[in-house]
VOGUGU-149729 format. One record per residue: residue in three letters; x, y, z of N, C-alpha, C in turn. Coordinates in pm, 1 decimal, padded with zeros to 6 digits, always signed. Example, Ala and Ser with C-alpha at 12.3 -4.5 7.8 and 13.67 -1.06 7.14 Angstrom:
<rofis>
+-----+----------+----------+----------+----------+----------+----------+----------+----------+----------+
: res :     n.c1 :     n.c2 :     n.c3 :    ca.c1 :    ca.c2 :    ca.c3 :     c.c1 :     c.c2 :     c.c3 :
+-----+----------+----------+----------+----------+----------+----------+----------+----------+----------+
: Ala : +01319.0 : -00569.0 : +00780.0 : +01230.0 : -00450.0 : +00780.0 : +01320.0 : -00330.0 : +00780.0 :
: Ser : +01285.0 : -00225.0 : +00708.0 : +01367.0 : -00106.0 : +00714.0 : +01290.0 : +00003.0 : +00787.0 :
+-----+----------+----------+----------+----------+----------+----------+----------+----------+----------+
</rofis>
This chain:
<rofis>
+-----+----------+----------+----------+----------+----------+----------+----------+----------+----------+
: res :     n.c1 :     n.c2 :     n.c3 :    ca.c1 :    ca.c2 :    ca.c3 :     c.c1 :     c.c2 :     c.c3 :
+-----+----------+----------+----------+----------+----------+----------+----------+----------+----------+
: Met : -08661.6 : +03984.5 : +12095.4 : -08664.7 : +04095.4 : +12189.8 : -08648.3 : +04037.6 : +12330.7 :
: Ala : -08564.0 : +04100.5 : +12407.7 : -08538.5 : +04053.4 : +12543.0 : -08660.5 : +04074.3 : +12631.5 :
: Thr : -08667.4 : +03995.2 : +12736.6 : -08781.9 : +04000.9 : +12827.6 : -08794.8 : +04138.3 : +12891.6 :
: Lys : -08682.5 : +04201.1 : +12921.3 : -08688.5 : +04331.7 : +12986.0 : -08752.2 : +04435.9 : +12894.2 :
: Tyr : -08728.3 : +04426.6 : +12764.5 : -08792.1 : +04519.6 : +12672.5 : -08939.8 : +04487.4 : +12653.7 :
: Lys : -08977.0 : +04361.2 : +12666.5 : -09118.0 : +04324.0 : +12658.7 : -09196.7 : +04382.7 : +12774.5 :
: Ile : -09135.9 : +04384.1 : +12891.5 : -09201.8 : +04442.5 : +13008.3 : -09221.3 : +04592.2 : +12988.9 :
: Ala : -09118.4 : +04660.4 : +12945.5 : -09128.2 : +04805.0 : +12924.7 : -09226.8 : +04837.7 : +12813.9 :
: Thr : -09227.7 : +04759.8 : +12707.2 : -09320.6 : +04783.4 : +12597.0 : -09464.2 : +04755.1 : +12638.1 :
: Ser : -09485.5 : +04650.7 : +12716.6 : -09621.5 : +04621.0 : +12761.6 : -09673.9 : +04728.8 : +12856.0 :
: Leu : -09586.7 : +04785.9 : +12938.8 : -09629.0 : +04897.9 : +13023.5 : -09667.0 : +05019.5 : +12939.7 :
: Leu : -09590.2 : +05045.2 : +12835.5 : -09620.7 : +05156.5 : +12747.1 : -09753.7 : +05135.6 : +12676.5 :
: Ile : -09776.9 : +05017.6 : +12625.7 : -09902.3 : +04988.2 : +12556.7 : -10019.9 : +04995.4 : +12652.9 :
: Phe : -10003.5 : +04943.6 : +12774.8 : -10111.8 : +04950.2 : +12873.5 : -10143.9 : +05094.6 : +12911.2 :
: Gly : -10042.3 : +05179.1 : +12921.7 : -10065.7 : +05320.3 : +12950.5 : -10142.0 : +05388.8 : +12838.7 :
: Ile : -10106.5 : +05358.7 : +12715.0 : -10177.7 : +05416.7 : +12600.3 : -10321.9 : +05366.8 : +12596.9 :
: Ile : -10342.8 : +05238.4 : +12627.4 : -10478.5 : +05184.0 : +12631.7 : -10561.5 : +05253.5 : +12738.2 :
: Cys : -10500.9 : +05287.3 : +12851.2 : -10573.2 : +05359.0 : +12957.5 : -10620.1 : +05496.2 : +12908.4 :
: Phe : -10532.7 : +05569.1 : +12838.8 : -10571.3 : +05700.7 : +12788.0 : -10679.3 : +05691.0 : +12681.0 :
: Val : -10665.1 : +05596.5 : +12590.8 : -10764.0 : +05581.1 : +12483.6 : -10899.2 : +05540.6 : +12541.1 :
: Ser : -10899.8 : +05447.7 : +12637.0 : -11026.0 : +05406.0 : +12695.1 : -11089.6 : +05517.7 : +12778.0 :
: Phe : -11009.3 : +05604.7 : +12839.4 : -11065.8 : +05719.0 : +12912.0 : -11144.3 : +05808.7 : +12817.1 :
: Tyr : -11086.6 : +05835.2 : +12699.4 : -11154.6 : +05922.8 : +12604.4 : -11269.9 : +05853.0 : +12534.0 :
: Leu : -11262.3 : +05721.4 : +12516.0 : -11371.5 : +05649.3 : +12451.5 : -11491.9 : +05632.3 : +12544.9 :
: Ile : -11465.2 : +05609.9 : +12672.7 : -11575.0 : +05594.7 : +12768.6 : -11646.4 : +05727.8 : +12787.8 :
: Gly : -11572.3 : +05835.0 : +12800.7 : -11631.1 : +05967.5 : +12812.8 : -11680.7 : +05999.6 : +12952.8 :
: Ser : -11737.1 : +06118.4 : +12966.0 : -11788.2 : +06167.5 : +13093.4 : -11932.5 : +06208.8 : +13076.1 :
: Glu : -12004.5 : +06205.6 : +13186.4 : -12143.6 : +06250.9 : +13181.5 : -12183.2 : +06306.5 : +13317.6 :
: Val : -12278.1 : +06395.8 : +13315.5 : -12332.3 : +06454.4 : +13437.2 : -12474.6 : +06402.5 : +13451.5 :
: Asp : -12504.4 : +06341.6 : +13566.3 : -12639.7 : +06288.6 : +13585.0 : -12736.5 : +06399.4 : +13626.2 :
: Glu : -12862.2 : +06361.9 : +13649.1 : -12965.0 : +06462.0 : +13678.7 : -12945.8 : +06530.4 : +13813.0 :
: Asn : -12865.8 : +06471.5 : +13902.3 : -12836.9 : +06533.0 : +14031.8 : -12714.3 : +06623.9 : +14027.3 :
: Gly : -12647.7 : +06630.8 : +13914.4 : -12532.4 : +06717.0 : +13900.4 : -12400.0 : +06650.7 : +13932.1 :
: Tyr : -12399.7 : +06518.7 : +13945.4 : -12275.6 : +06447.3 : +13973.4 : -12204.9 : +06411.0 : +13843.4 :
: Leu : -12074.3 : +06430.0 : +13843.7 : -11993.7 : +06397.2 : +13727.4 : -11949.8 : +06251.3 : +13737.0 :
: His : -11977.4 : +06175.4 : +13632.2 : -11936.5 : +06035.0 : +13624.9 : -11834.9 : +06021.5 : +13512.6 :
: Glu : -11712.0 : +05988.9 : +13551.5 : -11606.3 : +05969.5 : +13453.5 : -11507.1 : +05867.8 : +13507.8 :
: Pro : -11436.7 : +05797.9 : +13420.3 : -11337.1 : +05698.9 : +13465.5 : -11203.6 : +05765.3 : +13494.8 :
: Phe : -11200.0 : +05851.6 : +13595.8 : -11080.2 : +05930.5 : +13625.4 : -10961.6 : +05843.8 : +13665.9 :
: Phe : -10988.4 : +05726.5 : +13722.6 : -10880.5 : +05639.8 : +13769.6 : -10789.4 : +05595.5 : +13656.0 :
: Leu : -10836.9 : +05601.6 : +13531.7 : -10755.2 : +05559.2 : +13418.6 : -10641.3 : +05657.2 : +13389.9 :
: Leu : -10659.8 : +05784.2 : +13421.4 : -10554.6 : +05882.7 : +13394.3 : -10428.7 : +05861.1 : +13477.9 :
: Pro : -10438.0 : +05851.1 : +13610.7 : -10314.2 : +05827.9 : +13686.5 : -10250.0 : +05692.8 : +13655.4 :
: Ile : -10331.6 : +05590.7 : +13629.9 : -10275.8 : +05460.8 : +13594.3 : -10199.2 : +05471.2 : +13463.2 :
: Gly : -10254.7 : +05543.7 : +13366.7 : -10187.8 : +05562.5 : +13238.6 : -10057.1 : +05638.7 : +13252.7 :
: Phe : -10058.7 : +05746.5 : +13331.3 : -09936.1 : +05823.8 : +13352.4 : -09828.8 : +05741.0 : +13423.3 :
: Ile : -09867.8 : +05664.7 : +13523.1 : -09771.0 : +05583.0 : +13596.6 : -09709.9 : +05477.7 : +13504.9 :
: Cys : -09793.0 : +05412.5 : +13424.5 : -09741.8 : +05308.5 : +13334.5 : -09647.0 : +05366.4 : +13229.9 :
: Ile : -09681.3 : +05479.8 : +13172.5 : -09594.8 : +05539.8 : +13071.4 : -09464.6 : +05589.0 : +13133.2 :
: Cys : -09472.3 : +05649.1 : +13251.1 : -09349.4 : +05694.7 : +13317.8 : -09259.5 : +05577.5 : +13356.1 :
: Leu : -09318.7 : +05469.8 : +13406.8 : -09239.1 : +05352.6 : +13440.7 : -09173.6 : +05291.6 : +13317.7 :
: Ser : -09245.8 : +05288.3 : +13207.1 : -09187.1 : +05230.8 : +13086.1 : -09072.1 : +05316.3 : +13035.5 :
: Met : -09084.9 : +05448.7 : +13041.8 : -08975.8 : +05535.3 : +12998.7 : -08854.1 : +05520.6 : +13090.5 :
: Ile : -08877.6 : +05508.1 : +13219.7 : -08767.8 : +05487.9 : +13313.9 : -08697.9 : +05355.4 : +13285.6 :
: Leu : -08775.0 : +05251.6 : +13258.7 : -08715.8 : +05121.4 : +13228.1 : -08634.6 : +05125.0 : +13099.3 :
: Tyr : -08686.6 : +05194.2 : +12996.8 : -08610.6 : +05206.1 : +12872.6 : -08476.9 : +05276.9 : +12895.5 :
: Val : -08477.0 : +05381.4 : +12977.3 : -08353.1 : +05454.1 : +13005.3 : -08256.1 : +05366.0 : +13085.3 :
: Val : -08307.4 : +05295.7 : +13184.3 : -08222.0 : +05209.0 : +13266.3 : -08162.2 : +05097.9 : +13180.0 :
: Phe : -08242.9 : +05038.5 : +13092.1 : -08191.9 : +04931.5 : +13006.5 : -08090.7 : +04984.0 : +12907.6 :
: Ala : -08109.5 : +05104.9 : +12857.6 : -08012.9 : +05162.9 : +12764.4 : -07880.3 : +05192.4 : +12832.5 :
: Ile : -07886.7 : +05241.8 : +12956.0 : -07764.0 : +05268.9 : +13030.5 : -07693.6 : +05138.2 : +13064.5 :
: Ala : -07770.6 : +05036.5 : +13103.1 : -07710.3 : +04907.7 : +13137.6 : -07648.6 : +04841.0 : +13014.6 :
: Lys : -07706.0 : +04862.9 : +12898.6 : -07653.8 : +04802.5 : +12776.4 : -07521.1 : +04865.0 : +12735.8 :
: Lys : -07503.1 : +04995.4 : +12763.1 : -07378.7 : +05063.1 : +12729.2 : -07262.4 : +05016.5 : +12814.3 :
: Lys : -07290.1 : +04975.2 : +12937.0 : -07183.4 : +04934.9 : +13028.5 : -07138.8 : +04795.1 : +13005.2 :
+-----+----------+----------+----------+----------+----------+----------+----------+----------+----------+
</rofis>
C-alpha cells in the first residue's frame, strides 16, 4: 500500500477511534448541574474522517490521470 493511502487510512481510523471513545467515555452531570463530556472528540473525529475522504478522492483522481 502506498504511503499516501496509509495516511488517509490512518486518518479514517483515528476519526473512528474518536467517535468510539466519545461514546465509551460517556457524559455525566455533576451535583452542581454541570455537564461533563469529552465534546472535543466529536469535531476532531469529523475533521479526520472528512480529510481522509478528501484524500481518497484526490488520490483516485490523480491515479486516473
